[in-house]
PyMOL Python script that loads the backbone (N, CA, C, O; Angstrom):
from pymol import cmd

cmd.read_pdbstr("""\
ATOM      1  N   MET A   1      88.147 195.308  21.000  1.00  0.00           N
ATOM      2  CA  MET A   1      87.569 196.458  20.368  1.00  0.00           C
ATOM      3  C   MET A   1      88.700 197.414  20.023  1.00  0.00           C
ATOM      4  O   MET A   1      89.596 197.641  20.837  1.00  0.00           O
ATOM      5  N   THR A   2      88.663 197.957  18.855  1.00  0.00           N
ATOM      6  CA  THR A   2      89.700 198.903  18.467  1.00  0.00           C
ATOM      7  C   THR A   2      89.075 200.276  18.306  1.00  0.00           C
ATOM      8  O   THR A   2      87.869 200.402  18.097  1.00  0.00           O
ATOM      9  N   GLY A   3      89.901 201.295  18.404  1.00  0.00           N
ATOM     10  CA  GLY A   3      89.375 202.649  18.225  1.00  0.00           C
ATOM     11  C   GLY A   3      90.359 203.662  18.745  1.00  0.00           C
ATOM     12  O   GLY A   3      91.454 203.320  19.191  1.00  0.00           O
ATOM     13  N   LYS A   4      89.954 204.924  18.680  1.00  0.00           N
ATOM     14  CA  LYS A   4      90.807 206.014  19.105  1.00  0.00           C
ATOM     15  C   LYS A   4      90.738 206.256  20.600  1.00  0.00           C
ATOM     16  O   LYS A   4      91.535 207.019  21.145  1.00  0.00           O
ATOM     17  N   GLY A   5      89.827 205.637  21.243  1.00  0.00           N
ATOM     18  CA  GLY A   5      89.663 205.925  22.664  1.00  0.00           C
ATOM     19  C   GLY A   5      88.649 207.038  22.826  1.00  0.00           C
ATOM     20  O   GLY A   5      87.855 207.301  21.923  1.00  0.00           O
ATOM     21  N   GLY A   6      88.674 207.662  23.926  1.00  0.00           N
ATOM     22  CA  GLY A   6      87.720 208.725  24.195  1.00  0.00           C
ATOM     23  C   GLY A   6      87.111 208.511  25.555  1.00  0.00           C
ATOM     24  O   GLY A   6      87.588 207.677  26.324  1.00  0.00           O
ATOM     25  N   PRO A   7      86.051 209.258  25.870  1.00  0.00           N
ATOM     26  CA  PRO A   7      85.464 209.171  27.206  1.00  0.00           C
ATOM     27  C   PRO A   7      85.021 207.757  27.586  1.00  0.00           C
ATOM     28  O   PRO A   7      85.168 207.355  28.740  1.00  0.00           O
ATOM     29  N   ALA A   8      84.470 206.987  26.613  1.00  0.00           N
ATOM     30  CA  ALA A   8      83.981 205.646  26.955  1.00  0.00           C
ATOM     31  C   ALA A   8      85.117 204.647  27.116  1.00  0.00           C
ATOM     32  O   ALA A   8      84.969 203.654  27.829  1.00  0.00           O
ATOM     33  N   PHE A   9      86.262 204.898  26.457  1.00  0.00           N
ATOM     34  CA  PHE A   9      87.384 203.974  26.490  1.00  0.00           C
ATOM     35  C   PHE A   9      88.688 204.738  26.740  1.00  0.00           C
ATOM     36  O   PHE A   9      89.557 204.775  25.869  1.00  0.00           O
ATOM     37  N   PRO A  10      88.828 205.334  27.894  1.00  0.00           N
ATOM     38  CA  PRO A  10      90.045 206.104  28.136  1.00  0.00           C
ATOM     39  C   PRO A  10      91.279 205.218  28.054  1.00  0.00           C
ATOM     40  O   PRO A  10      91.283 204.100  28.569  1.00  0.00           O
ATOM     41  N   GLY A  11      92.306 205.710  27.417  1.00  0.00           N
ATOM     42  CA  GLY A  11      93.566 204.986  27.341  1.00  0.00           C
ATOM     43  C   GLY A  11      93.658 204.007  26.204  1.00  0.00           C
ATOM     44  O   GLY A  11      94.717 203.413  25.998  1.00  0.00           O
ATOM     45  N   VAL A  12      92.573 203.811  25.442  1.00  0.00           N
ATOM     46  CA  VAL A  12      92.607 202.888  24.317  1.00  0.00           C
ATOM     47  C   VAL A  12      93.057 203.663  23.092  1.00  0.00           C
ATOM     48  O   VAL A  12      92.470 204.689  22.748  1.00  0.00           O
ATOM     49  N   ARG A  13      94.099 203.172  22.434  1.00  0.00           N
ATOM     50  CA  ARG A  13      94.625 203.827  21.240  1.00  0.00           C
ATOM     51  C   ARG A  13      94.237 203.043  20.000  1.00  0.00           C
ATOM     52  O   ARG A  13      93.953 201.847  20.066  1.00  0.00           O
ATOM     53  N   ALA A  14      94.231 203.730  18.874  1.00  0.00           N
ATOM     54  CA  ALA A  14      93.893 203.089  17.602  1.00  0.00           C
ATOM     55  C   ALA A  14      94.788 201.880  17.367  1.00  0.00           C
ATOM     56  O   ALA A  14      95.991 201.931  17.619  1.00  0.00           O
ATOM     57  N   GLY A  15      94.201 200.801  16.887  1.00  0.00           N
ATOM     58  CA  GLY A  15      94.979 199.616  16.557  1.00  0.00           C
ATOM     59  C   GLY A  15      95.161 198.643  17.706  1.00  0.00           C
ATOM     60  O   GLY A  15      95.699 197.558  17.491  1.00  0.00           O
ATOM     61  N   LEU A  16      94.741 198.977  18.906  1.00  0.00           N
ATOM     62  CA  LEU A  16      94.880 198.073  20.046  1.00  0.00           C
ATOM     63  C   LEU A  16      93.549 197.377  20.305  1.00  0.00           C
ATOM     64  O   LEU A  16      92.487 197.923  20.006  1.00  0.00           O
ATOM     65  N   THR A  17      93.609 196.197  20.849  1.00  0.00           N
ATOM     66  CA  THR A  17      92.414 195.430  21.168  1.00  0.00           C
ATOM     67  C   THR A  17      92.205 195.445  22.673  1.00  0.00           C
ATOM     68  O   THR A  17      93.152 195.279  23.442  1.00  0.00           O
ATOM     69  N   VAL A  18      90.963 195.645  23.085  1.00  0.00           N
ATOM     70  CA  VAL A  18      90.633 195.627  24.503  1.00  0.00           C
ATOM     71  C   VAL A  18      90.582 194.172  24.945  1.00  0.00           C
ATOM     72  O   VAL A  18      89.837 193.374  24.376  1.00  0.00           O
ATOM     73  N   ALA A  19      91.362 193.829  25.944  1.00  0.00           N
ATOM     74  CA  ALA A  19      91.397 192.453  26.454  1.00  0.00           C
ATOM     75  C   ALA A  19      90.241 192.250  27.423  1.00  0.00           C
ATOM     76  O   ALA A  19      89.546 193.198  27.787  1.00  0.00           O
ATOM     77  N   GLY A  20      90.049 191.032  27.825  1.00  0.00           N
ATOM     78  CA  GLY A  20      89.044 190.724  28.837  1.00  0.00           C
ATOM     79  C   GLY A  20      87.734 190.209  28.265  1.00  0.00           C
ATOM     80  O   GLY A  20      86.749 190.094  28.994  1.00  0.00           O
ATOM     81  N   MET A  21      87.703 189.899  26.990  1.00  0.00           N
ATOM     82  CA  MET A  21      86.491 189.349  26.398  1.00  0.00           C
ATOM     83  C   MET A  21      86.266 187.946  26.959  1.00  0.00           C
ATOM     84  O   MET A  21      87.218 187.207  27.213  1.00  0.00           O
ATOM     85  N   ALA A  22      85.021 187.596  27.144  1.00  0.00           N
ATOM     86  CA  ALA A  22      84.693 186.268  27.642  1.00  0.00           C
ATOM     87  C   ALA A  22      85.040 185.225  26.584  1.00  0.00           C
ATOM     88  O   ALA A  22      84.877 185.480  25.391  1.00  0.00           O
ATOM     89  N   PRO A  23      85.517 184.056  27.008  1.00  0.00           N
ATOM     90  CA  PRO A  23      85.835 183.010  26.027  1.00  0.00           C
ATOM     91  C   PRO A  23      84.562 182.475  25.380  1.00  0.00           C
ATOM     92  O   PRO A  23      83.478 182.561  25.957  1.00  0.00           O
ATOM     93  N   ILE A  24      84.701 181.931  24.196  1.00  0.00           N
ATOM     94  CA  ILE A  24      83.569 181.314  23.518  1.00  0.00           C
ATOM     95  C   ILE A  24      83.184 180.070  24.308  1.00  0.00           C
ATOM     96  O   ILE A  24      84.035 179.226  24.587  1.00  0.00           O
ATOM     97  N   PRO A  25      81.892 179.946  24.676  1.00  0.00           N
ATOM     98  CA  PRO A  25      81.499 178.780  25.464  1.00  0.00           C
ATOM     99  C   PRO A  25      81.659 177.485  24.680  1.00  0.00           C
ATOM    100  O   PRO A  25      81.419 177.440  23.474  1.00  0.00           O
ATOM    101  N   THR A  26      82.060 176.454  25.372  1.00  0.00           N
ATOM    102  CA  THR A  26      82.193 175.133  24.783  1.00  0.00           C
ATOM    103  C   THR A  26      81.103 174.253  25.367  1.00  0.00           C
ATOM    104  O   THR A  26      81.068 174.047  26.580  1.00  0.00           O
ATOM    105  N   PRO A  27      80.208 173.726  24.532  1.00  0.00           N
ATOM    106  CA  PRO A  27      79.144 172.894  25.074  1.00  0.00           C
ATOM    107  C   PRO A  27      79.712 171.666  25.780  1.00  0.00           C
ATOM    108  O   PRO A  27      80.681 171.063  25.320  1.00  0.00           O
ATOM    109  N   GLY A  28      79.103 171.314  26.885  1.00  0.00           N
ATOM    110  CA  GLY A  28      79.527 170.127  27.611  1.00  0.00           C
ATOM    111  C   GLY A  28      79.160 168.874  26.845  1.00  0.00           C
ATOM    112  O   GLY A  28      78.372 168.913  25.900  1.00  0.00           O
ATOM    113  N   SER A  29      79.724 167.797  27.250  1.00  0.00           N
ATOM    114  CA  SER A  29      79.394 166.545  26.581  1.00  0.00           C
ATOM    115  C   SER A  29      78.010 166.100  27.020  1.00  0.00           C
ATOM    116  O   SER A  29      77.582 166.356  28.146  1.00  0.00           O
ATOM    117  N   ARG A  30      77.339 165.447  26.131  1.00  0.00           N
ATOM    118  CA  ARG A  30      76.007 164.945  26.466  1.00  0.00           C
ATOM    119  C   ARG A  30      76.108 163.454  26.736  1.00  0.00           C
ATOM    120  O   ARG A  30      77.044 162.799  26.278  1.00  0.00           O
ATOM    121  N   PRO A  31      75.156 162.918  27.471  1.00  0.00           N
ATOM    122  CA  PRO A  31      75.174 161.475  27.719  1.00  0.00           C
ATOM    123  C   PRO A  31      75.148 160.696  26.405  1.00  0.00           C
ATOM    124  O   PRO A  31      74.533 161.121  25.427  1.00  0.00           O
ATOM    125  N   GLN A  32      75.811 159.574  26.403  1.00  0.00           N
ATOM    126  CA  GLN A  32      75.918 158.762  25.197  1.00  0.00           C
ATOM    127  C   GLN A  32      74.842 157.689  25.159  1.00  0.00           C
ATOM    128  O   GLN A  32      75.132 156.500  25.290  1.00  0.00           O
ATOM    129  N   ASP A  33      73.601 158.114  24.979  1.00  0.00           N
ATOM    130  CA  ASP A  33      72.537 157.143  24.762  1.00  0.00           C
ATOM    131  C   ASP A  33      71.668 157.638  23.610  1.00  0.00           C
ATOM    132  O   ASP A  33      71.685 158.821  23.272  1.00  0.00           O
ATOM    133  N   ASP A  34      70.924 156.742  23.024  1.00  0.00           N
ATOM    134  CA  ASP A  34      70.049 157.069  21.897  1.00  0.00           C
ATOM    135  C   ASP A  34      68.670 157.388  22.465  1.00  0.00           C
ATOM    136  O   ASP A  34      67.970 156.479  22.912  1.00  0.00           O
ATOM    137  N   PRO A  35      68.262 158.661  22.460  1.00  0.00           N
ATOM    138  CA  PRO A  35      67.005 159.039  23.090  1.00  0.00           C
ATOM    139  C   PRO A  35      65.796 158.243  22.608  1.00  0.00           C
ATOM    140  O   PRO A  35      64.976 157.822  23.424  1.00  0.00           O
ATOM    141  N   GLU A  36      65.671 158.032  21.314  1.00  0.00           N
ATOM    142  CA  GLU A  36      64.508 157.286  20.809  1.00  0.00           C
ATOM    143  C   GLU A  36      64.499 155.845  21.314  1.00  0.00           C
ATOM    144  O   GLU A  36      63.445 155.323  21.681  1.00  0.00           O
ATOM    145  N   GLN A  37      65.654 155.205  21.336  1.00  0.00           N
ATOM    146  CA  GLN A  37      65.736 153.808  21.759  1.00  0.00           C
ATOM    147  C   GLN A  37      65.624 153.650  23.278  1.00  0.00           C
ATOM    148  O   GLN A  37      65.121 152.637  23.764  1.00  0.00           O
ATOM    149  N   THR A  38      66.088 154.642  24.015  1.00  0.00           N
ATOM    150  CA  THR A  38      66.187 154.504  25.463  1.00  0.00           C
ATOM    151  C   THR A  38      64.921 154.899  26.211  1.00  0.00           C
ATOM    152  O   THR A  38      64.619 154.300  27.243  1.00  0.00           O
ATOM    153  N   TYR A  39      64.171 155.884  25.729  1.00  0.00           N
ATOM    154  CA  TYR A  39      63.097 156.461  26.532  1.00  0.00           C
ATOM    155  C   TYR A  39      61.680 156.263  26.003  1.00  0.00           C
ATOM    156  O   TYR A  39      60.734 156.249  26.790  1.00  0.00           O
ATOM    157  N   VAL A  40      61.509 156.110  24.698  1.00  0.00           N
ATOM    158  CA  VAL A  40      60.169 155.957  24.130  1.00  0.00           C
ATOM    159  C   VAL A  40      59.521 154.695  24.687  1.00  0.00           C
ATOM    160  O   VAL A  40      60.118 153.619  24.677  1.00  0.00           O
ATOM    161  N   GLY A  41      58.293 154.842  25.171  1.00  0.00           N
ATOM    162  CA  GLY A  41      57.539 153.730  25.743  1.00  0.00           C
ATOM    163  C   GLY A  41      57.562 153.689  27.258  1.00  0.00           C
ATOM    164  O   GLY A  41      56.705 153.054  27.873  1.00  0.00           O
ATOM    165  N   LEU A  42      58.535 154.360  27.873  1.00  0.00           N
ATOM    166  CA  LEU A  42      58.605 154.387  29.337  1.00  0.00           C
ATOM    167  C   LEU A  42      57.552 155.342  29.902  1.00  0.00           C
ATOM    168  O   LEU A  42      57.068 156.236  29.208  1.00  0.00           O
ATOM    169  N   THR A  43      57.206 155.132  31.181  1.00  0.00           N
ATOM    170  CA  THR A  43      56.347 156.106  31.840  1.00  0.00           C
ATOM    171  C   THR A  43      57.142 157.401  31.999  1.00  0.00           C
ATOM    172  O   THR A  43      58.373 157.388  31.975  1.00  0.00           O
ATOM    173  N   THR A  44      56.452 158.488  32.158  1.00  0.00           N
ATOM    174  CA  THR A  44      57.123 159.782  32.297  1.00  0.00           C
ATOM    175  C   THR A  44      58.083 159.768  33.475  1.00  0.00           C
ATOM    176  O   THR A  44      59.224 160.214  33.350  1.00  0.00           O
ATOM    177  N   ASP A  45      57.633 159.258  34.625  1.00  0.00           N
ATOM    178  CA  ASP A  45      58.491 159.234  35.816  1.00  0.00           C
ATOM    179  C   ASP A  45      59.740 158.394  35.600  1.00  0.00           C
ATOM    180  O   ASP A  45      60.835 158.808  35.979  1.00  0.00           O
ATOM    181  N   GLU A  46      59.590 157.225  34.999  1.00  0.00           N
ATOM    182  CA  GLU A  46      60.732 156.342  34.757  1.00  0.00           C
ATOM    183  C   GLU A  46      61.700 156.982  33.763  1.00  0.00           C
ATOM    184  O   GLU A  46      62.914 156.914  33.959  1.00  0.00           O
ATOM    185  N   ALA A  47      61.189 157.593  32.713  1.00  0.00           N
ATOM    186  CA  ALA A  47      62.049 158.220  31.709  1.00  0.00           C
ATOM    187  C   ALA A  47      62.826 159.383  32.325  1.00  0.00           C
ATOM    188  O   ALA A  47      64.026 159.520  32.089  1.00  0.00           O
ATOM    189  N   GLU A  48      62.149 160.221  33.115  1.00  0.00           N
ATOM    190  CA  GLU A  48      62.832 161.356  33.754  1.00  0.00           C
ATOM    191  C   GLU A  48      63.908 160.872  34.725  1.00  0.00           C
ATOM    192  O   GLU A  48      65.010 161.420  34.756  1.00  0.00           O
ATOM    193  N   ARG A  49      63.589 159.848  35.515  1.00  0.00           N
ATOM    194  CA  ARG A  49      64.570 159.304  36.461  1.00  0.00           C
ATOM    195  C   ARG A  49      65.787 158.753  35.720  1.00  0.00           C
ATOM    196  O   ARG A  49      66.924 159.037  36.096  1.00  0.00           O
ATOM    197  N   ARG A  50      65.554 157.975  34.680  1.00  0.00           N
ATOM    198  CA  ARG A  50      66.643 157.376  33.916  1.00  0.00           C
ATOM    199  C   ARG A  50      67.505 158.453  33.240  1.00  0.00           C
ATOM    200  O   ARG A  50      68.731 158.349  33.228  1.00  0.00           O
ATOM    201  N   ALA A  51      66.866 159.480  32.683  1.00  0.00           N
ATOM    202  CA  ALA A  51      67.605 160.550  32.007  1.00  0.00           C
ATOM    203  C   ALA A  51      68.519 161.278  32.984  1.00  0.00           C
ATOM    204  O   ALA A  51      69.666 161.576  32.650  1.00  0.00           O
ATOM    205  N   ARG A  52      68.035 161.567  34.174  1.00  0.00           N
ATOM    206  CA  ARG A  52      68.862 162.259  35.170  1.00  0.00           C
ATOM    207  C   ARG A  52      70.008 161.357  35.645  1.00  0.00           C
ATOM    208  O   ARG A  52      71.126 161.831  35.847  1.00  0.00           O
ATOM    209  N   GLU A  53      69.734 160.066  35.821  1.00  0.00           N
ATOM    210  CA  GLU A  53      70.792 159.133  36.216  1.00  0.00           C
ATOM    211  C   GLU A  53      71.889 159.058  35.153  1.00  0.00           C
ATOM    212  O   GLU A  53      73.062 158.877  35.481  1.00  0.00           O
ATOM    213  N   ARG A  54      71.513 159.195  33.891  1.00  0.00           N
ATOM    214  CA  ARG A  54      72.478 159.098  32.791  1.00  0.00           C
ATOM    215  C   ARG A  54      73.199 160.414  32.515  1.00  0.00           C
ATOM    216  O   ARG A  54      74.077 160.474  31.655  1.00  0.00           O
ATOM    217  N   GLY A  55      72.828 161.474  33.247  1.00  0.00           N
ATOM    218  CA  GLY A  55      73.581 162.720  33.149  1.00  0.00           C
ATOM    219  C   GLY A  55      72.959 163.862  32.375  1.00  0.00           C
ATOM    220  O   GLY A  55      73.619 164.881  32.172  1.00  0.00           O
ATOM    221  N   TRP A  56      71.708 163.737  31.931  1.00  0.00           N
ATOM    222  CA  TRP A  56      71.069 164.867  31.263  1.00  0.00           C
ATOM    223  C   TRP A  56      70.830 165.958  32.300  1.00  0.00           C
ATOM    224  O   TRP A  56      70.244 165.705  33.353  1.00  0.00           O
ATOM    225  N   SER A  57      71.290 167.183  31.997  1.00  0.00           N
ATOM    226  CA  SER A  57      71.196 168.265  32.978  1.00  0.00           C
ATOM    227  C   SER A  57      69.792 168.846  33.074  1.00  0.00           C
ATOM    228  O   SER A  57      69.398 169.329  34.136  1.00  0.00           O
ATOM    229  N   THR A  58      69.036 168.807  31.992  1.00  0.00           N
ATOM    230  CA  THR A  58      67.667 169.315  31.991  1.00  0.00           C
ATOM    231  C   THR A  58      66.787 168.299  31.286  1.00  0.00           C
ATOM    232  O   THR A  58      67.124 167.808  30.208  1.00  0.00           O
ATOM    233  N   VAL A  59      65.656 167.989  31.906  1.00  0.00           N
ATOM    234  CA  VAL A  59      64.700 167.064  31.321  1.00  0.00           C
ATOM    235  C   VAL A  59      63.355 167.789  31.261  1.00  0.00           C
ATOM    236  O   VAL A  59      62.875 168.317  32.264  1.00  0.00           O
ATOM    237  N   ARG A  60      62.759 167.806  30.071  1.00  0.00           N
ATOM    238  CA  ARG A  60      61.507 168.541  29.885  1.00  0.00           C
ATOM    239  C   ARG A  60      60.464 167.601  29.305  1.00  0.00           C
ATOM    240  O   ARG A  60      60.670 167.019  28.240  1.00  0.00           O
ATOM    241  N   SER A  61      59.342 167.452  30.003  1.00  0.00           N
ATOM    242  CA  SER A  61      58.217 166.642  29.525  1.00  0.00           C
ATOM    243  C   SER A  61      57.137 167.569  29.005  1.00  0.00           C
ATOM    244  O   SER A  61      56.747 168.528  29.670  1.00  0.00           O
ATOM    245  N   LEU A  62      56.662 167.269  27.813  1.00  0.00           N
ATOM    246  CA  LEU A  62      55.676 168.121  27.149  1.00  0.00           C
ATOM    247  C   LEU A  62      54.487 167.279  26.704  1.00  0.00           C
ATOM    248  O   LEU A  62      54.655 166.122  26.321  1.00  0.00           O
ATOM    249  N   PRO A  63      53.294 167.848  26.750  1.00  0.00           N
ATOM    250  CA  PRO A  63      52.150 167.112  26.212  1.00  0.00           C
ATOM    251  C   PRO A  63      52.335 166.911  24.705  1.00  0.00           C
ATOM    252  O   PRO A  63      52.917 167.757  24.026  1.00  0.00           O
ATOM    253  N   ALA A  64      51.838 165.795  24.196  1.00  0.00           N
ATOM    254  CA  ALA A  64      51.937 165.532  22.754  1.00  0.00           C
ATOM    255  C   ALA A  64      51.307 166.689  21.991  1.00  0.00           C
ATOM    256  O   ALA A  64      50.207 167.135  22.317  1.00  0.00           O
ATOM    257  N   GLY A  65      52.024 167.177  20.958  1.00  0.00           N
ATOM    258  CA  GLY A  65      51.511 168.256  20.135  1.00  0.00           C
ATOM    259  C   GLY A  65      51.701 169.652  20.716  1.00  0.00           C
ATOM    260  O   GLY A  65      51.198 170.626  20.157  1.00  0.00           O
ATOM    261  N   ALA A  66      52.418 169.759  21.830  1.00  0.00           N
ATOM    262  CA  ALA A  66      52.631 171.071  22.448  1.00  0.00           C
ATOM    263  C   ALA A  66      53.412 171.983  21.501  1.00  0.00           C
ATOM    264  O   ALA A  66      54.287 171.525  20.767  1.00  0.00           O
ATOM    265  N   ILE A  67      53.094 173.252  21.525  1.00  0.00           N
ATOM    266  CA  ILE A  67      53.820 174.243  20.736  1.00  0.00           C
ATOM    267  C   ILE A  67      54.942 174.775  21.612  1.00  0.00           C
ATOM    268  O   ILE A  67      54.706 175.278  22.711  1.00  0.00           O
ATOM    269  N   ILE A  68      56.179 174.656  21.106  1.00  0.00           N
ATOM    270  CA  ILE A  68      57.347 175.088  21.881  1.00  0.00           C
ATOM    271  C   ILE A  68      58.270 175.919  21.006  1.00  0.00           C
ATOM    272  O   ILE A  68      58.180 175.883  19.778  1.00  0.00           O
ATOM    273  N   THR A  69      59.153 176.661  21.644  1.00  0.00           N
ATOM    274  CA  THR A  69      60.171 177.386  20.894  1.00  0.00           C
ATOM    275  C   THR A  69      61.244 176.389  20.467  1.00  0.00           C
ATOM    276  O   THR A  69      61.351 175.302  21.034  1.00  0.00           O
ATOM    277  N   MET A  70      62.026 176.761  19.476  1.00  0.00           N
ATOM    278  CA  MET A  70      63.000 175.838  18.920  1.00  0.00           C
ATOM    279  C   MET A  70      64.440 176.130  19.340  1.00  0.00           C
ATOM    280  O   MET A  70      65.372 175.655  18.691  1.00  0.00           O
ATOM    281  N   GLU A  71      64.641 176.898  20.408  1.00  0.00           N
ATOM    282  CA  GLU A  71      66.019 177.165  20.824  1.00  0.00           C
ATOM    283  C   GLU A  71      66.668 175.876  21.306  1.00  0.00           C
ATOM    284  O   GLU A  71      66.035 175.043  21.954  1.00  0.00           O
ATOM    285  N   TYR A  72      67.935 175.734  20.977  1.00  0.00           N
ATOM    286  CA  TYR A  72      68.684 174.541  21.342  1.00  0.00           C
ATOM    287  C   TYR A  72      69.379 174.783  22.682  1.00  0.00           C
ATOM    288  O   TYR A  72      70.064 175.790  22.860  1.00  0.00           O
ATOM    289  N   VAL A  73      69.202 173.873  23.599  1.00  0.00           N
ATOM    290  CA  VAL A  73      69.868 173.948  24.903  1.00  0.00           C
ATOM    291  C   VAL A  73      70.695 172.675  25.062  1.00  0.00           C
ATOM    292  O   VAL A  73      70.145 171.578  25.155  1.00  0.00           O
ATOM    293  N   ALA A  74      72.013 172.826  25.094  1.00  0.00           N
ATOM    294  CA  ALA A  74      72.896 171.670  25.258  1.00  0.00           C
ATOM    295  C   ALA A  74      72.598 170.986  26.580  1.00  0.00           C
ATOM    296  O   ALA A  74      72.431 171.655  27.600  1.00  0.00           O
ATOM    297  N   GLY A  75      72.531 169.681  26.576  1.00  0.00           N
ATOM    298  CA  GLY A  75      72.300 168.919  27.801  1.00  0.00           C
ATOM    299  C   GLY A  75      70.837 168.769  28.168  1.00  0.00           C
ATOM    300  O   GLY A  75      70.514 168.216  29.220  1.00  0.00           O
ATOM    301  N   ARG A  76      69.930 169.266  27.297  1.00  0.00           N
ATOM    302  CA  ARG A  76      68.490 169.124  27.597  1.00  0.00           C
ATOM    303  C   ARG A  76      67.913 167.971  26.801  1.00  0.00           C
ATOM    304  O   ARG A  76      68.235 167.782  25.628  1.00  0.00           O
ATOM    305  N   LEU A  77      67.056 167.202  27.456  1.00  0.00           N
ATOM    306  CA  LEU A  77      66.341 166.108  26.825  1.00  0.00           C
ATOM    307  C   LEU A  77      64.853 166.426  26.893  1.00  0.00           C
ATOM    308  O   LEU A  77      64.332 166.756  27.958  1.00  0.00           O
ATOM    309  N   ASN A  78      64.176 166.326  25.763  1.00  0.00           N
ATOM    310  CA  ASN A  78      62.746 166.637  25.669  1.00  0.00           C
ATOM    311  C   ASN A  78      61.949 165.361  25.473  1.00  0.00           C
ATOM    312  O   ASN A  78      62.328 164.496  24.683  1.00  0.00           O
ATOM    313  N   PHE A  79      60.846 165.247  26.194  1.00  0.00           N
ATOM    314  CA  PHE A  79      59.927 164.126  26.035  1.00  0.00           C
ATOM    315  C   PHE A  79      58.580 164.651  25.573  1.00  0.00           C
ATOM    316  O   PHE A  79      58.075 165.632  26.119  1.00  0.00           O
ATOM    317  N   SER A  80      58.000 164.016  24.585  1.00  0.00           N
ATOM    318  CA  SER A  80      56.611 164.245  24.225  1.00  0.00           C
ATOM    319  C   SER A  80      55.841 163.113  24.903  1.00  0.00           C
ATOM    320  O   SER A  80      56.171 161.939  24.733  1.00  0.00           O
ATOM    321  N   VAL A  81      54.815 163.471  25.672  1.00  0.00           N
ATOM    322  CA  VAL A  81      54.130 162.495  26.518  1.00  0.00           C
ATOM    323  C   VAL A  81      52.638 162.446  26.190  1.00  0.00           C
ATOM    324  O   VAL A  81      51.988 163.482  26.051  1.00  0.00           O
ATOM    325  N   ALA A  82      52.106 161.228  26.069  1.00  0.00           N
ATOM    326  CA  ALA A  82      50.673 161.008  25.896  1.00  0.00           C
ATOM    327  C   ALA A  82      50.262 159.846  26.797  1.00  0.00           C
ATOM    328  O   ALA A  82      50.924 158.808  26.818  1.00  0.00           O
ATOM    329  N   ASP A  83      49.193 160.018  27.523  1.00  0.00           N
ATOM    330  CA  ASP A  83      48.690 158.983  28.426  1.00  0.00           C
ATOM    331  C   ASP A  83      49.754 158.479  29.393  1.00  0.00           C
ATOM    332  O   ASP A  83      49.802 157.290  29.709  1.00  0.00           O
ATOM    333  N   GLY A  84      50.606 159.386  29.862  1.00  0.00           N
ATOM    334  CA  GLY A  84      51.608 159.043  30.877  1.00  0.00           C
ATOM    335  C   GLY A  84      52.841 158.314  30.359  1.00  0.00           C
ATOM    336  O   GLY A  84      53.677 157.879  31.151  1.00  0.00           O
ATOM    337  N   ARG A  85      52.967 158.172  29.025  1.00  0.00           N
ATOM    338  CA  ARG A  85      54.118 157.472  28.439  1.00  0.00           C
ATOM    339  C   ARG A  85      54.809 158.364  27.412  1.00  0.00           C
ATOM    340  O   ARG A  85      54.174 159.180  26.743  1.00  0.00           O
ATOM    341  N   VAL A  86      56.126 158.189  27.304  1.00  0.00           N
ATOM    342  CA  VAL A  86      56.917 158.942  26.337  1.00  0.00           C
ATOM    343  C   VAL A  86      56.643 158.387  24.947  1.00  0.00           C
ATOM    344  O   VAL A  86      56.808 157.193  24.697  1.00  0.00           O
ATOM    345  N   THR A  87      56.218 159.281  24.036  1.00  0.00           N
ATOM    346  CA  THR A  87      55.919 158.869  22.664  1.00  0.00           C
ATOM    347  C   THR A  87      56.992 159.340  21.683  1.00  0.00           C
ATOM    348  O   THR A  87      57.115 158.811  20.578  1.00  0.00           O
ATOM    349  N   ARG A  88      57.763 160.338  22.102  1.00  0.00           N
ATOM    350  CA  ARG A  88      58.842 160.867  21.263  1.00  0.00           C
ATOM    351  C   ARG A  88      59.884 161.481  22.188  1.00  0.00           C
ATOM    352  O   ARG A  88      59.553 161.970  23.268  1.00  0.00           O
ATOM    353  N   CYS A  89      61.148 161.453  21.760  1.00  0.00           N
ATOM    354  CA  CYS A  89      62.220 161.983  22.581  1.00  0.00           C
ATOM    355  C   CYS A  89      63.286 162.592  21.678  1.00  0.00           C
ATOM    356  O   CYS A  89      63.653 162.002  20.661  1.00  0.00           O
ATOM    357  N   TRP A  90      63.789 163.784  22.050  1.00  0.00           N
ATOM    358  CA  TRP A  90      64.851 164.431  21.282  1.00  0.00           C
ATOM    359  C   TRP A  90      65.685 165.306  22.198  1.00  0.00           C
ATOM    360  O   TRP A  90      65.227 165.733  23.258  1.00  0.00           O
ATOM    361  N   GLN A  91      66.903 165.566  21.780  1.00  0.00           N
ATOM    362  CA  GLN A  91      67.789 166.390  22.592  1.00  0.00           C
ATOM    363  C   GLN A  91      67.744 167.838  22.149  1.00  0.00           C
ATOM    364  O   GLN A  91      67.349 168.151  21.026  1.00  0.00           O
ATOM    365  N   GLY A  92      68.153 168.707  23.043  1.00  0.00           N
ATOM    366  CA  GLY A  92      68.209 170.132  22.750  1.00  0.00           C
ATOM    367  C   GLY A  92      67.060 170.819  23.324  1.00  0.00           C
ATOM    368  O   GLY A  92      66.933 172.035  23.181  1.00  0.00           O
TER     369      GLY A  92
END
""", "prot")
cmd.dss("prot")
cmd.show_as("cartoon", "prot")
cmd.util.cbc("prot")
cmd.orient("prot")
């Protein structure tokens, strides 16, 4: 942050940058499997167990047609489930 300083930033002079900013986060690597090929057709329990064994940090099972927010979460695997089986799978 640059500026003249003042009560909120004592000692900061024009043209200087305030250090200590947090680094830009780097998303972790995700497991190297194809979600559609690996999980569709499995029972919910088997799919969740397999996903965790393969390194997915978050596994979310949703009823088919559920309304969800679209925020992307690195390392999350989503399952759409009908009659106890995974019908669709996607990451984020």
